[in-house]
PyMOL Python script that loads the backbone (N, CA, C, O; Angstrom):
from pymol import cmd

cmd.read_pdbstr("""\
ATOM      1  N   MET A   1     -37.626 150.076 106.700  1.00  0.00           N
ATOM      2  CA  MET A   1     -36.660 149.851 105.648  1.00  0.00           C
ATOM      3  C   MET A   1     -36.938 148.491 105.001  1.00  0.00           C
ATOM      4  O   MET A   1     -37.173 147.508 105.704  1.00  0.00           O
ATOM      5  N   HIS A   2     -36.912 148.433 103.698  1.00  0.00           N
ATOM      6  CA  HIS A   2     -37.193 147.188 102.995  1.00  0.00           C
ATOM      7  C   HIS A   2     -35.900 146.400 102.753  1.00  0.00           C
ATOM      8  O   HIS A   2     -34.803 146.958 102.727  1.00  0.00           O
ATOM      9  N   LYS A   3     -36.067 145.111 102.582  1.00  0.00           N
ATOM     10  CA  LYS A   3     -34.909 144.249 102.329  1.00  0.00           C
ATOM     11  C   LYS A   3     -34.411 144.486 100.904  1.00  0.00           C
ATOM     12  O   LYS A   3     -35.198 144.691  99.980  1.00  0.00           O
ATOM     13  N   THR A   4     -33.109 144.454 100.751  1.00  0.00           N
ATOM     14  CA  THR A   4     -32.516 144.746  99.443  1.00  0.00           C
ATOM     15  C   THR A   4     -32.079 143.495  98.689  1.00  0.00           C
ATOM     16  O   THR A   4     -31.500 143.600  97.608  1.00  0.00           O
ATOM     17  N   LEU A   5     -32.344 142.321  99.239  1.00  0.00           N
ATOM     18  CA  LEU A   5     -31.902 141.083  98.617  1.00  0.00           C
ATOM     19  C   LEU A   5     -32.379 140.953  97.174  1.00  0.00           C
ATOM     20  O   LEU A   5     -31.666 140.415  96.327  1.00  0.00           O
ATOM     21  N   TYR A   6     -33.582 141.443  96.896  1.00  0.00           N
ATOM     22  CA  TYR A   6     -34.136 141.324  95.546  1.00  0.00           C
ATOM     23  C   TYR A   6     -34.175 142.661  94.793  1.00  0.00           C
ATOM     24  O   TYR A   6     -34.825 142.773  93.754  1.00  0.00           O
ATOM     25  N   SER A   7     -33.485 143.660  95.317  1.00  0.00           N
ATOM     26  CA  SER A   7     -33.463 144.964  94.657  1.00  0.00           C
ATOM     27  C   SER A   7     -32.665 144.883  93.355  1.00  0.00           C
ATOM     28  O   SER A   7     -31.841 143.988  93.164  1.00  0.00           O
ATOM     29  N   GLN A   8     -32.930 145.829  92.478  1.00  0.00           N
ATOM     30  CA  GLN A   8     -32.202 145.877  91.209  1.00  0.00           C
ATOM     31  C   GLN A   8     -30.701 146.053  91.442  1.00  0.00           C
ATOM     32  O   GLN A   8     -29.885 145.467  90.731  1.00  0.00           O
ATOM     33  N   GLN A   9     -30.347 146.854  92.429  1.00  0.00           N
ATOM     34  CA  GLN A   9     -28.930 147.095  92.696  1.00  0.00           C
ATOM     35  C   GLN A   9     -28.225 145.827  93.164  1.00  0.00           C
ATOM     36  O   GLN A   9     -27.103 145.546  92.741  1.00  0.00           O
ATOM     37  N   TYR A  10     -28.887 145.051  94.046  1.00  0.00           N
ATOM     38  CA  TYR A  10     -28.260 143.823  94.525  1.00  0.00           C
ATOM     39  C   TYR A  10     -28.191 142.789  93.405  1.00  0.00           C
ATOM     40  O   TYR A  10     -27.219 142.040  93.312  1.00  0.00           O
ATOM     41  N   GLN A  11     -29.198 142.744  92.569  1.00  0.00           N
ATOM     42  CA  GLN A  11     -29.177 141.828  91.431  1.00  0.00           C
ATOM     43  C   GLN A  11     -28.051 142.189  90.467  1.00  0.00           C
ATOM     44  O   GLN A  11     -27.423 141.307  89.881  1.00  0.00           O
ATOM     45  N   LYS A  12     -27.798 143.479  90.307  1.00  0.00           N
ATOM     46  CA  LYS A  12     -26.682 143.925  89.463  1.00  0.00           C
ATOM     47  C   LYS A  12     -25.353 143.484  90.080  1.00  0.00           C
ATOM     48  O   LYS A  12     -24.455 143.039  89.365  1.00  0.00           O
ATOM     49  N   LEU A  13     -25.228 143.604  91.389  1.00  0.00           N
ATOM     50  CA  LEU A  13     -24.031 143.155  92.079  1.00  0.00           C
ATOM     51  C   LEU A  13     -23.801 141.667  91.838  1.00  0.00           C
ATOM     52  O   LEU A  13     -22.681 141.253  91.537  1.00  0.00           O
ATOM     53  N   LEU A  14     -24.850 140.864  91.967  1.00  0.00           N
ATOM     54  CA  LEU A  14     -24.726 139.426  91.746  1.00  0.00           C
ATOM     55  C   LEU A  14     -24.356 139.117  90.298  1.00  0.00           C
ATOM     56  O   LEU A  14     -23.542 138.231  90.039  1.00  0.00           O
ATOM     57  N   ALA A  15     -24.945 139.838  89.366  1.00  0.00           N
ATOM     58  CA  ALA A  15     -24.615 139.629  87.954  1.00  0.00           C
ATOM     59  C   ALA A  15     -23.143 139.934  87.701  1.00  0.00           C
ATOM     60  O   ALA A  15     -22.481 139.227  86.941  1.00  0.00           O
ATOM     61  N   GLN A  16     -22.632 140.982  88.333  1.00  0.00           N
ATOM     62  CA  GLN A  16     -21.216 141.331  88.180  1.00  0.00           C
ATOM     63  C   GLN A  16     -20.313 140.267  88.803  1.00  0.00           C
ATOM     64  O   GLN A  16     -19.255 139.953  88.257  1.00  0.00           O
ATOM     65  N   LEU A  17     -20.728 139.713  89.945  1.00  0.00           N
ATOM     66  CA  LEU A  17     -19.947 138.640  90.568  1.00  0.00           C
ATOM     67  C   LEU A  17     -19.895 137.404  89.682  1.00  0.00           C
ATOM     68  O   LEU A  17     -18.835 136.803  89.505  1.00  0.00           O
ATOM     69  N   ARG A  18     -21.050 137.026  89.121  1.00  0.00           N
ATOM     70  CA  ARG A  18     -21.091 135.874  88.217  1.00  0.00           C
ATOM     71  C   ARG A  18     -20.229 136.130  86.986  1.00  0.00           C
ATOM     72  O   ARG A  18     -19.476 135.257  86.553  1.00  0.00           O
ATOM     73  N   ALA A  19     -20.345 137.331  86.427  1.00  0.00           N
ATOM     74  CA  ALA A  19     -19.568 137.680  85.232  1.00  0.00           C
ATOM     75  C   ALA A  19     -18.073 137.619  85.524  1.00  0.00           C
ATOM     76  O   ALA A  19     -17.308 137.089  84.719  1.00  0.00           O
ATOM     77  N   LEU A  20     -17.653 138.150  86.657  1.00  0.00           N
ATOM     78  CA  LEU A  20     -16.239 138.115  87.026  1.00  0.00           C
ATOM     79  C   LEU A  20     -15.768 136.672  87.166  1.00  0.00           C
ATOM     80  O   LEU A  20     -14.686 136.323  86.694  1.00  0.00           O
ATOM     81  N   ARG A  21     -16.566 135.841  87.806  1.00  0.00           N
ATOM     82  CA  ARG A  21     -16.196 134.429  87.974  1.00  0.00           C
ATOM     83  C   ARG A  21     -16.068 133.746  86.619  1.00  0.00           C
ATOM     84  O   ARG A  21     -15.106 133.022  86.365  1.00  0.00           O
ATOM     85  N   GLN A  22     -17.037 133.982  85.763  1.00  0.00           N
ATOM     86  CA  GLN A  22     -17.026 133.340  84.448  1.00  0.00           C
ATOM     87  C   GLN A  22     -15.888 133.861  83.574  1.00  0.00           C
ATOM     88  O   GLN A  22     -15.276 133.087  82.837  1.00  0.00           O
ATOM     89  N   GLU A  23     -15.593 135.165  83.644  1.00  0.00           N
ATOM     90  CA  GLU A  23     -14.472 135.731  82.881  1.00  0.00           C
ATOM     91  C   GLU A  23     -13.148 135.096  83.289  1.00  0.00           C
ATOM     92  O   GLU A  23     -12.248 134.937  82.464  1.00  0.00           O
ATOM     93  N   GLN A  24     -13.036 134.740  84.549  1.00  0.00           N
ATOM     94  CA  GLN A  24     -11.817 134.119  85.060  1.00  0.00           C
ATOM     95  C   GLN A  24     -11.779 132.619  84.765  1.00  0.00           C
ATOM     96  O   GLN A  24     -10.773 131.957  85.021  1.00  0.00           O
ATOM     97  N   GLY A  25     -12.880 132.086  84.224  1.00  0.00           N
ATOM     98  CA  GLY A  25     -12.946 130.662  83.930  1.00  0.00           C
ATOM     99  C   GLY A  25     -13.017 129.798  85.178  1.00  0.00           C
ATOM    100  O   GLY A  25     -12.568 128.652  85.184  1.00  0.00           O
ATOM    101  N   ILE A  26     -13.584 130.362  86.230  1.00  0.00           N
ATOM    102  CA  ILE A  26     -13.659 129.671  87.517  1.00  0.00           C
ATOM    103  C   ILE A  26     -15.073 129.120  87.707  1.00  0.00           C
ATOM    104  O   ILE A  26     -16.056 129.838  87.527  1.00  0.00           O
ATOM    105  N   THR A  27     -15.165 127.861  88.065  1.00  0.00           N
ATOM    106  CA  THR A  27     -16.472 127.251  88.331  1.00  0.00           C
ATOM    107  C   THR A  27     -16.918 127.578  89.750  1.00  0.00           C
ATOM    108  O   THR A  27     -16.135 128.053  90.572  1.00  0.00           O
ATOM    109  N   GLN A  28     -18.186 127.315  90.016  1.00  0.00           N
ATOM    110  CA  GLN A  28     -18.685 127.487  91.379  1.00  0.00           C
ATOM    111  C   GLN A  28     -17.932 126.564  92.338  1.00  0.00           C
ATOM    112  O   GLN A  28     -17.656 126.939  93.477  1.00  0.00           O
ATOM    113  N   VAL A  29     -17.608 125.376  91.881  1.00  0.00           N
ATOM    114  CA  VAL A  29     -16.881 124.416  92.724  1.00  0.00           C
ATOM    115  C   VAL A  29     -15.503 124.966  93.086  1.00  0.00           C
ATOM    116  O   VAL A  29     -15.095 124.908  94.246  1.00  0.00           O
ATOM    117  N   GLU A  30     -14.787 125.498  92.095  1.00  0.00           N
ATOM    118  CA  GLU A  30     -13.457 126.054  92.352  1.00  0.00           C
ATOM    119  C   GLU A  30     -13.544 127.265  93.275  1.00  0.00           C
ATOM    120  O   GLU A  30     -12.734 127.397  94.193  1.00  0.00           O
ATOM    121  N   LEU A  31     -14.499 128.136  93.049  1.00  0.00           N
ATOM    122  CA  LEU A  31     -14.657 129.306  93.919  1.00  0.00           C
ATOM    123  C   LEU A  31     -14.961 128.859  95.344  1.00  0.00           C
ATOM    124  O   LEU A  31     -14.415 129.407  96.302  1.00  0.00           O
ATOM    125  N   ALA A  32     -15.822 127.875  95.480  1.00  0.00           N
ATOM    126  CA  ALA A  32     -16.156 127.360  96.807  1.00  0.00           C
ATOM    127  C   ALA A  32     -14.902 126.850  97.524  1.00  0.00           C
ATOM    128  O   ALA A  32     -14.720 127.108  98.713  1.00  0.00           O
ATOM    129  N   LYS A  33     -14.048 126.136  96.812  1.00  0.00           N
ATOM    130  CA  LYS A  33     -12.800 125.643  97.411  1.00  0.00           C
ATOM    131  C   LYS A  33     -11.929 126.802  97.871  1.00  0.00           C
ATOM    132  O   LYS A  33     -11.357 126.759  98.960  1.00  0.00           O
ATOM    133  N   ARG A  34     -11.829 127.824  97.056  1.00  0.00           N
ATOM    134  CA  ARG A  34     -11.007 128.985  97.407  1.00  0.00           C
ATOM    135  C   ARG A  34     -11.540 129.698  98.645  1.00  0.00           C
ATOM    136  O   ARG A  34     -10.771 130.247  99.433  1.00  0.00           O
ATOM    137  N   LEU A  35     -12.856 129.685  98.810  1.00  0.00           N
ATOM    138  CA  LEU A  35     -13.489 130.366  99.943  1.00  0.00           C
ATOM    139  C   LEU A  35     -13.620 129.478 101.175  1.00  0.00           C
ATOM    140  O   LEU A  35     -13.878 129.974 102.272  1.00  0.00           O
ATOM    141  N   GLY A  36     -13.444 128.171 101.004  1.00  0.00           N
ATOM    142  CA  GLY A  36     -13.684 127.254 102.109  1.00  0.00           C
ATOM    143  C   GLY A  36     -15.168 127.035 102.336  1.00  0.00           C
ATOM    144  O   GLY A  36     -15.602 126.740 103.450  1.00  0.00           O
ATOM    145  N   TRP A  37     -15.939 127.181 101.275  1.00  0.00           N
ATOM    146  CA  TRP A  37     -17.390 126.998 101.315  1.00  0.00           C
ATOM    147  C   TRP A  37     -17.746 125.743 100.535  1.00  0.00           C
ATOM    148  O   TRP A  37     -16.872 125.027 100.048  1.00  0.00           O
ATOM    149  N   THR A  38     -19.052 125.488 100.424  1.00  0.00           N
ATOM    150  CA  THR A  38     -19.539 124.435  99.545  1.00  0.00           C
ATOM    151  C   THR A  38     -20.008 125.077  98.241  1.00  0.00           C
ATOM    152  O   THR A  38     -20.268 126.279  98.187  1.00  0.00           O
ATOM    153  N   GLN A  39     -20.111 124.264  97.201  1.00  0.00           N
ATOM    154  CA  GLN A  39     -20.644 124.762  95.932  1.00  0.00           C
ATOM    155  C   GLN A  39     -22.066 125.263  96.130  1.00  0.00           C
ATOM    156  O   GLN A  39     -22.469 126.240  95.500  1.00  0.00           O
ATOM    157  N   MET A  40     -22.835 124.605  96.999  1.00  0.00           N
ATOM    158  CA  MET A  40     -24.218 125.013  97.268  1.00  0.00           C
ATOM    159  C   MET A  40     -24.267 126.413  97.868  1.00  0.00           C
ATOM    160  O   MET A  40     -25.162 127.193  97.542  1.00  0.00           O
ATOM    161  N   ASP A  41     -23.310 126.741  98.744  1.00  0.00           N
ATOM    162  CA  ASP A  41     -23.263 128.093  99.310  1.00  0.00           C
ATOM    163  C   ASP A  41     -23.040 129.136  98.217  1.00  0.00           C
ATOM    164  O   ASP A  41     -23.690 130.181  98.205  1.00  0.00           O
ATOM    165  N   VAL A  42     -22.119 128.847  97.303  1.00  0.00           N
ATOM    166  CA  VAL A  42     -21.853 129.765  96.195  1.00  0.00           C
ATOM    167  C   VAL A  42     -23.107 129.916  95.337  1.00  0.00           C
ATOM    168  O   VAL A  42     -23.478 131.029  94.964  1.00  0.00           O
ATOM    169  N   SER A  43     -23.743 128.822  95.032  1.00  0.00           N
ATOM    170  CA  SER A  43     -24.963 128.851  94.232  1.00  0.00           C
ATOM    171  C   SER A  43     -26.061 129.668  94.917  1.00  0.00           C
ATOM    172  O   SER A  43     -26.760 130.443  94.264  1.00  0.00           O
ATOM    173  N   LYS A  44     -26.209 129.497  96.213  1.00  0.00           N
ATOM    174  CA  LYS A  44     -27.237 130.243  96.948  1.00  0.00           C
ATOM    175  C   LYS A  44     -26.994 131.747  96.878  1.00  0.00           C
ATOM    176  O   LYS A  44     -27.937 132.532  96.773  1.00  0.00           O
ATOM    177  N   VAL A  45     -25.737 132.139  96.937  1.00  0.00           N
ATOM    178  CA  VAL A  45     -25.431 133.568  96.808  1.00  0.00           C
ATOM    179  C   VAL A  45     -25.773 134.041  95.400  1.00  0.00           C
ATOM    180  O   VAL A  45     -26.439 135.062  95.229  1.00  0.00           O
ATOM    181  N   GLU A  46     -25.320 133.301  94.394  1.00  0.00           N
ATOM    182  CA  GLU A  46     -25.519 133.734  93.008  1.00  0.00           C
ATOM    183  C   GLU A  46     -26.990 133.741  92.592  1.00  0.00           C
ATOM    184  O   GLU A  46     -27.347 134.404  91.618  1.00  0.00           O
ATOM    185  N   THR A  47     -27.844 133.021  93.308  1.00  0.00           N
ATOM    186  CA  THR A  47     -29.274 132.968  92.961  1.00  0.00           C
ATOM    187  C   THR A  47     -30.141 133.716  93.967  1.00  0.00           C
ATOM    188  O   THR A  47     -31.356 133.520  93.995  1.00  0.00           O
ATOM    189  N   SER A  48     -29.544 134.562  94.785  1.00  0.00           N
ATOM    190  CA  SER A  48     -30.262 135.423  95.736  1.00  0.00           C
ATOM    191  C   SER A  48     -30.968 134.676  96.856  1.00  0.00           C
ATOM    192  O   SER A  48     -31.917 135.197  97.442  1.00  0.00           O
ATOM    193  N   VAL A  49     -30.524 133.475  97.161  1.00  0.00           N
ATOM    194  CA  VAL A  49     -31.093 132.762  98.294  1.00  0.00           C
ATOM    195  C   VAL A  49     -30.376 133.184  99.574  1.00  0.00           C
ATOM    196  O   VAL A  49     -30.980 133.267 100.643  1.00  0.00           O
ATOM    197  N   ARG A  50     -29.090 133.446  99.445  1.00  0.00           N
ATOM    198  CA  ARG A  50     -28.264 133.854 100.580  1.00  0.00           C
ATOM    199  C   ARG A  50     -27.585 135.176 100.237  1.00  0.00           C
ATOM    200  O   ARG A  50     -27.114 135.384  99.119  1.00  0.00           O
ATOM    201  N   ARG A  51     -27.548 136.053 101.218  1.00  0.00           N
ATOM    202  CA  ARG A  51     -26.958 137.380 101.012  1.00  0.00           C
ATOM    203  C   ARG A  51     -25.511 137.404 101.494  1.00  0.00           C
ATOM    204  O   ARG A  51     -25.176 136.786 102.504  1.00  0.00           O
ATOM    205  N   LEU A  52     -24.661 138.118 100.766  1.00  0.00           N
ATOM    206  CA  LEU A  52     -23.277 138.341 101.188  1.00  0.00           C
ATOM    207  C   LEU A  52     -23.204 139.570 102.075  1.00  0.00           C
ATOM    208  O   LEU A  52     -23.848 140.580 101.793  1.00  0.00           O
ATOM    209  N   ASP A  53     -22.422 139.490 103.150  1.00  0.00           N
ATOM    210  CA  ASP A  53     -22.117 140.716 103.877  1.00  0.00           C
ATOM    211  C   ASP A  53     -20.868 141.336 103.246  1.00  0.00           C
ATOM    212  O   ASP A  53     -20.266 140.740 102.353  1.00  0.00           O
ATOM    213  N   VAL A  54     -20.489 142.490 103.690  1.00  0.00           N
ATOM    214  CA  VAL A  54     -19.402 143.221 103.032  1.00  0.00           C
ATOM    215  C   VAL A  54     -18.061 142.494 103.166  1.00  0.00           C
ATOM    216  O   VAL A  54     -17.247 142.534 102.244  1.00  0.00           O
ATOM    217  N   ILE A  55     -17.825 141.837 104.291  1.00  0.00           N
ATOM    218  CA  ILE A  55     -16.576 141.097 104.472  1.00  0.00           C
ATOM    219  C   ILE A  55     -16.543 139.898 103.524  1.00  0.00           C
ATOM    220  O   ILE A  55     -15.513 139.621 102.910  1.00  0.00           O
ATOM    221  N   GLU A  56     -17.668 139.186 103.404  1.00  0.00           N
ATOM    222  CA  GLU A  56     -17.741 138.057 102.477  1.00  0.00           C
ATOM    223  C   GLU A  56     -17.575 138.520 101.039  1.00  0.00           C
ATOM    224  O   GLU A  56     -16.930 137.843 100.239  1.00  0.00           O
ATOM    225  N   LEU A  57     -18.154 139.675 100.703  1.00  0.00           N
ATOM    226  CA  LEU A  57     -18.000 140.227  99.359  1.00  0.00           C
ATOM    227  C   LEU A  57     -16.521 140.479  99.062  1.00  0.00           C
ATOM    228  O   LEU A  57     -16.037 140.148  97.980  1.00  0.00           O
ATOM    229  N   LYS A  58     -15.816 141.058 100.014  1.00  0.00           N
ATOM    230  CA  LYS A  58     -14.384 141.321  99.842  1.00  0.00           C
ATOM    231  C   LYS A  58     -13.623 140.020  99.612  1.00  0.00           C
ATOM    232  O   LYS A  58     -12.803 139.936  98.698  1.00  0.00           O
ATOM    233  N   LEU A  59     -13.888 139.008 100.431  1.00  0.00           N
ATOM    234  CA  LEU A  59     -13.213 137.717 100.282  1.00  0.00           C
ATOM    235  C   LEU A  59     -13.547 137.066  98.945  1.00  0.00           C
ATOM    236  O   LEU A  59     -12.675 136.484  98.299  1.00  0.00           O
ATOM    237  N   TRP A  60     -14.799 137.163  98.533  1.00  0.00           N
ATOM    238  CA  TRP A  60     -15.277 136.570  97.274  1.00  0.00           C
ATOM    239  C   TRP A  60     -14.527 137.192  96.096  1.00  0.00           C
ATOM    240  O   TRP A  60     -13.997 136.489  95.236  1.00  0.00           O
ATOM    241  N   VAL A  61     -14.494 138.535  96.075  1.00  0.00           N
ATOM    242  CA  VAL A  61     -13.834 139.253  94.983  1.00  0.00           C
ATOM    243  C   VAL A  61     -12.338 138.940  94.954  1.00  0.00           C
ATOM    244  O   VAL A  61     -11.760 138.762  93.882  1.00  0.00           O
ATOM    245  N   GLU A  62     -11.719 138.872  96.119  1.00  0.00           N
ATOM    246  CA  GLU A  62     -10.291 138.541  96.185  1.00  0.00           C
ATOM    247  C   GLU A  62     -10.037 137.111  95.711  1.00  0.00           C
ATOM    248  O   GLU A  62      -9.019 136.841  95.074  1.00  0.00           O
ATOM    249  N   ALA A  63     -10.955 136.194  96.019  1.00  0.00           N
ATOM    250  CA  ALA A  63     -10.819 134.809  95.560  1.00  0.00           C
ATOM    251  C   ALA A  63     -10.895 134.721  94.039  1.00  0.00           C
ATOM    252  O   ALA A  63     -10.423 133.757  93.438  1.00  0.00           O
ATOM    253  N   LEU A  64     -11.494 135.740  93.427  1.00  0.00           N
ATOM    254  CA  LEU A  64     -11.590 135.802  91.971  1.00  0.00           C
ATOM    255  C   LEU A  64     -10.452 136.620  91.347  1.00  0.00           C
ATOM    256  O   LEU A  64     -10.469 136.914  90.151  1.00  0.00           O
ATOM    257  N   GLY A  65      -9.468 136.981  92.173  1.00  0.00           N
ATOM    258  CA  GLY A  65      -8.288 137.664  91.650  1.00  0.00           C
ATOM    259  C   GLY A  65      -8.436 139.156  91.475  1.00  0.00           C
ATOM    260  O   GLY A  65      -7.658 139.769  90.743  1.00  0.00           O
ATOM    261  N   SER A  66      -9.406 139.753  92.122  1.00  0.00           N
ATOM    262  CA  SER A  66      -9.611 141.195  92.017  1.00  0.00           C
ATOM    263  C   SER A  66      -9.551 141.780  93.427  1.00  0.00           C
ATOM    264  O   SER A  66      -9.189 141.093  94.382  1.00  0.00           O
ATOM    265  N   ASP A  67      -9.909 143.048  93.539  1.00  0.00           N
ATOM    266  CA  ASP A  67     -10.033 143.645  94.865  1.00  0.00           C
ATOM    267  C   ASP A  67     -11.330 144.443  94.907  1.00  0.00           C
ATOM    268  O   ASP A  67     -11.905 144.779  93.872  1.00  0.00           O
ATOM    269  N   LEU A  68     -11.771 144.734  96.105  1.00  0.00           N
ATOM    270  CA  LEU A  68     -13.079 145.360  96.275  1.00  0.00           C
ATOM    271  C   LEU A  68     -13.185 146.728  95.594  1.00  0.00           C
ATOM    272  O   LEU A  68     -14.190 146.981  94.929  1.00  0.00           O
ATOM    273  N   PRO A  69     -12.194 147.627  95.727  1.00  0.00           N
ATOM    274  CA  PRO A  69     -12.312 148.917  95.028  1.00  0.00           C
ATOM    275  C   PRO A  69     -12.440 148.760  93.512  1.00  0.00           C
ATOM    276  O   PRO A  69     -13.227 149.472  92.888  1.00  0.00           O
ATOM    277  N   ALA A  70     -11.690 147.851  92.916  1.00  0.00           N
ATOM    278  CA  ALA A  70     -11.768 147.642  91.467  1.00  0.00           C
ATOM    279  C   ALA A  70     -13.122 147.067  91.093  1.00  0.00           C
ATOM    280  O   ALA A  70     -13.699 147.442  90.072  1.00  0.00           O
ATOM    281  N   PHE A  71     -13.629 146.163  91.909  1.00  0.00           N
ATOM    282  CA  PHE A  71     -14.935 145.564  91.631  1.00  0.00           C
ATOM    283  C   PHE A  71     -16.031 146.623  91.698  1.00  0.00           C
ATOM    284  O   PHE A  71     -16.895 146.684  90.823  1.00  0.00           O
ATOM    285  N   VAL A  72     -15.995 147.446  92.725  1.00  0.00           N
ATOM    286  CA  VAL A  72     -17.017 148.495  92.882  1.00  0.00           C
ATOM    287  C   VAL A  72     -16.910 149.497  91.727  1.00  0.00           C
ATOM    288  O   VAL A  72     -17.933 149.941  91.206  1.00  0.00           O
ATOM    289  N   ALA A  73     -15.723 149.848  91.331  1.00  0.00           N
ATOM    290  CA  ALA A  73     -15.554 150.780  90.215  1.00  0.00           C
ATOM    291  C   ALA A  73     -16.145 150.201  88.928  1.00  0.00           C
ATOM    292  O   ALA A  73     -16.668 150.933  88.088  1.00  0.00           O
ATOM    293  N   ARG A  74     -16.054 148.901  88.792  1.00  0.00           N
ATOM    294  CA  ARG A  74     -16.600 148.226  87.610  1.00  0.00           C
ATOM    295  C   ARG A  74     -18.120 148.327  87.540  1.00  0.00           C
ATOM    296  O   ARG A  74     -18.708 148.335  86.459  1.00  0.00           O
ATOM    297  N   MET A  75     -18.736 148.402  88.704  1.00  0.00           N
ATOM    298  CA  MET A  75     -20.191 148.482  88.768  1.00  0.00           C
ATOM    299  C   MET A  75     -20.662 149.840  88.288  1.00  0.00           C
ATOM    300  O   MET A  75     -21.864 150.104  88.266  1.00  0.00           O
TER     301      MET A  75
END
""", "prot")
cmd.dss("prot")
cmd.show_as("cartoon", "prot")
cmd.util.cbc("prot")
cmd.orient("prot")
């Protein structure tokens, strides 16, 4: 099985996460505070250096004021 970190589908997921953050007017710094992370951690996720697991994805989306089912439906 190949790694999906650089797959088109994962890149689409990251693009949707960035778009949701930007639509909400939230900076990486603000999102990091909401998650209890550093801005560098947020940046690493958004640039495919670090992968989100499903629980982190749920927390990330909720920190942006959405929920996982709505986010997935948007994709």
